[in-house]
C-alpha positions as CSV (number, residue, x, y, z in Angstrom):
1,M,0.2,-0.2,0.0
2,F,2.6,2.4,1.1
3,A,4.5,1.7,-2.4
4,K,0.9,2.6,-4.3
5,L,0.9,5.7,-2.1
6,G,4.3,6.9,-3.5
7,W,6.2,6.0,0.0
8,G,8.9,4.0,0.3
9,K,9.2,1.0,2.8
10,D,11.9,3.0,4.5
11,V,9.6,5.9,5.8
12,M,7.2,3.5,7.3
13,V,8.1,3.2,10.7
14,K,9.3,6.7,10.8
15,I,5.3,7.3,10.2
16,G,4.0,4.9,12.5
17,I,6.3,6.6,15.3
18,V,4.9,10.3,14.5
19,E,1.0,8.8,14.4
20,V,1.8,6.8,17.8
21,A,3.6,10.0,19.3
22,I,0.3,12.2,18.1
23,A,-1.9,9.5,19.7
24,V,-0.5,9.5,22.5
25,L,-0.6,13.3,23.0
26,F,-4.3,13.1,21.9
27,L,-5.1,10.7,24.6
28,I,-3.3,12.9,28.0
29,P,-5.8,15.5,28.7
30,H,-3.3,17.9,29.2
31,T,-1.8,18.1,25.9
32,A,-5.0,16.9,24.0
33,F,-5.6,20.2,22.2
34,I,-1.9,20.5,20.5
35,G,-2.7,16.3,19.8
36,A,-5.8,17.3,17.9
37,I,-3.8,20.2,16.2
38,L,-1.2,17.7,15.1
39,L,-3.4,14.8,14.3
40,A,-5.6,17.2,11.7
41,A,-1.9,17.6,10.0
42,Y,-1.5,14.6,9.9
43,L,-4.8,13.6,8.2
44,G,-4.6,16.2,5.8
45,G,-1.4,14.9,4.5
46,A,-2.8,11.6,4.5
47,T,-5.6,13.3,2.5
48,A,-3.5,14.9,0.2
49,T,-1.5,11.7,-0.6
50,H,-4.8,10.2,-1.5
51,V,-6.0,13.0,-3.4
52,R,-2.6,12.8,-5.5
53,V,-3.2,9.3,-6.5
54,G,-6.4,9.0,-7.4
55,D,-7.8,7.2,-4.4
56,P,-11.1,7.8,-2.0
57,F,-10.2,10.5,-0.2
58,Y,-13.0,10.6,2.5
59,F,-11.9,8.6,5.3
60,P,-9.1,11.0,7.0
61,I,-11.7,13.6,6.5
62,V,-14.2,11.7,9.0
63,I,-11.3,10.5,11.3
64,G,-10.2,14.1,12.1
65,V,-14.0,15.2,12.3
66,I,-14.6,12.3,14.5
67,A,-11.2,13.5,16.6
68,W,-12.2,17.0,17.1
69,I,-15.9,15.9,18.2
70,A,-14.3,13.4,20.6
71,L,-12.0,16.4,21.8
72,G,-15.1,18.5,22.2
73,L,-17.2,16.1,24.2
74,R,-14.0,15.8,26.4
75,H,-13.4,19.7,26.9
76,P,-16.3,21.7,26.2
77,E,-14.6,24.9,25.6
78,V,-13.0,23.5,22.4
79,F,-16.8,24.2,21.0
């Protein structure tokens, strides 16, 4: 799948580490807001990659919206 999207196997581990780090930031209440911002940026890159290769690109957008709704439910002042 990474090769289809134009990414080499060498970056797969690095992208995975970044994704896990962002998820941890999102799960910690004091850093959840910055985690949501970084998650939105990460998913924006995923959306751009899918658009570039002609794949359906709605899934990263839906996940980003769900993440912001989850943050808003945890911290109502976000809304």
